[in-house]
N, C-alpha and C positions, 0 to 999 in steps of 0.2 A: 463959819459955827455954824452947827446943823442941828435949827432947829426941831425941835420933836413934842406933841402929841400924843400923853401917855390917856388910851382910852379901857375904862375898865370897869368895873363895877365895884371886886373890894377895896371898899377902902383902905389894906392895910396890905396889902400885894401892890396899892399905882404908887402905894407914896415910898414904897420901899424901893422900890423900881425909880422914883422920878431922884432918890438918896444916890441911886447908882451913876443915876445917868448924868447926875446934873457932878460927877464926880469928874468927868475926862476936860480936858481942858479946850479938846473942839467941838463938843454937843450940849447943849442947851436944852430945859426941858421950861418954852417955852405958855403951860398949860393943859393943865386936865378935869377929865370925866369922868363920871359914872355910868353916864349910859347914853346911847346911842344920838338921842337928842340936843342933847349940850353936846357933845364930840361934833356935832358938825355945827353945831354953833357956836361955836370957840375957834374949827375948822376954817369958818368961812371970815373970819374977823382977823385970825394971826396967822390963816395960810406956810403953815408950819414943812418945813422939807420933808419928813417924815412922820407920819400921822403910827401908833403903835394901837393892835387894837384887840380883844380878844376875839374868841371868836363866837363865846356866848352870853351874853350882854342881855339880863330877861328885858321880856315888853318890846323888842328889836329882833329884826334876822337880821343874820349880815352881813346876809345882802342889798338888805334896804341902806343899814349902814356904809355896806359901802359908796355906796349909788349917790348915796346924799352926802359923801366928802367928795368924792368928785364934782359933784354937782358947783359946791358950793369955792372948792381949794382942787381944779383938775391940777396942777402940776403936782400935788401930798402926795406923793411915797408911798402905798398905805407895806404895816408889815405887820402879820398876823400870829397872834399869842395865842393857843390853846393846848388840849390838854387830852385831843380827841386825833388821829394817828391812820384817819379814814381815805386814802390818797381819792378815793373819790370827790373828796369834798376838794381837797387839795385841788386839783383837777377845778372840779367849775366856778371855784377861786382866780386859779391862771388864770379863766379867763376875763371875768372882771380884771382883770389889768393888775392884781398884786404884786407887791416887790419881791417875796418872801412869806415865807409860812414859818414856826419854828416852834418847839413842841416845846413846854413850860420848862420840860431837866437841862434843856440848855442850861450854860455856863455863862457866866456875866462878858467872857472875853467872844463866844457865838455870836455872843447878842449886841454886842458893842463891834461886832464885826461885820453883820447881817447891815445892822445900822448905816456906815460904812457903805458897803457896798449898795443898801438901795441908793441913799445921796448920788449916787458915782453911777448914775444908773443903768447897772448891770444890768445881770440876767436876775434870773428868780432863785430866790438863796431858800433853799427847804434842809430843818434839821430833824431826823424823826429822833425818840430815842435810842432809838436800835444802833443808830450808827456812829463811826466814832468820835467819843466826844473832846473835841477839839476844832479850836476855830482853824476856816480856811483862810492857808498865807496870803501876806497882804498882796494884792494883784491877782487873785488866783480867784473865779468865779465856784458855786455850787452850783450846776443849773440847775433846775425840774429833770432834765431828761435823764441825767446821772443815776432818780432814784426810781422813774418812774420806768415799770415794764411795759417791752412793745407785745403789740396783740400777737406775737410769736410765743416771743416768751411767757407770754401769760396762758399762749395754748400748752408749754411744754407742761407749766406750775397745774395744773390743772391735768396733766397728766400723769404725774407725775405723785398727788391729793391721788391719782385713784389706783396708784399702787404698780407701773407701769414697767420694766426697766427700760433702757434709755433705746434696744432692739425692740420692741414693741412700741415703743414713739419714735420710730424711726417713721415705722412700716404707717401705723395711725395721720400722724401728717404730711407718710407719701416726702419726707426729705430722709439722708446721712445719718449712718449714727456719730459719724462725728460732726454732725449739725447739731444734733443731738449736746454733745457736748460742748458745742461753741460754748453755745443756748442758755446750761446750766451755770456755766464759769461768769459770763453777762450775769447770770441772776443772783449767784450767790454775793461778786462782787455786791453789784447792787442793789439788797437785802443786806447782808455783812451775815449771810448766815452762813455757817461751821457744817453741812450734812443737810441733803436730804430730806428729813422730817424737819430738821430748825426753817430751812425753808420753807415746806410748806404750812409750818404753824407763821413766819413771821405775814410771809400773805392771804392768810385768813385773818390776822388779829390788825391788818392792815385797810385788810375789807377788799382789796386785789382781786381772792377768788374768797367763791362761800365754803364754810364749814363741808365738810366730809364725814365718814364714817370711818371712825376706826376698821383699819384692814388689819 
């Protein structure tokens, strides 16, 4: 059985989530808490396999909550849920060892898949609202690197946001135009973008780049 602790200050949402999880034959909710302090106390007593933690809990910082959980139950895998889609925040939280980060728009199947992947100790699972809305196939992983942009890709996005053509980007970055196109294909795939403008908008919304004036 995958034992789960749910920490969320929204009572109705927390209760609904617990009811959903308790319907699964391999998952059991062993505790729930409305704040970080109580959550840490529960984790220290129950030692759940997976902790579902809301990123915004009044009175405590998400990093403080992560450190407190790690101290009392180091083997627990923490799955963050949030309405935010800030990739910088995700990068920071990954440094603190989270098992995954799910936007609250994720479907039930996606959440269940993420919980099972966290319990299995696989790669970090990331689900953002712009991604295809389906759970990963069993045995597959949704690594953070699949949704992160490399430093070079970020440079390309910045150049596109400045309204440069592929040829101009190639000259500016000292690479070939073919390489620019390859980077753009990867960026489109990672962000789920359908056009250059859509790519820039998605990157801006995720705070991967600073907003640019309308060109």
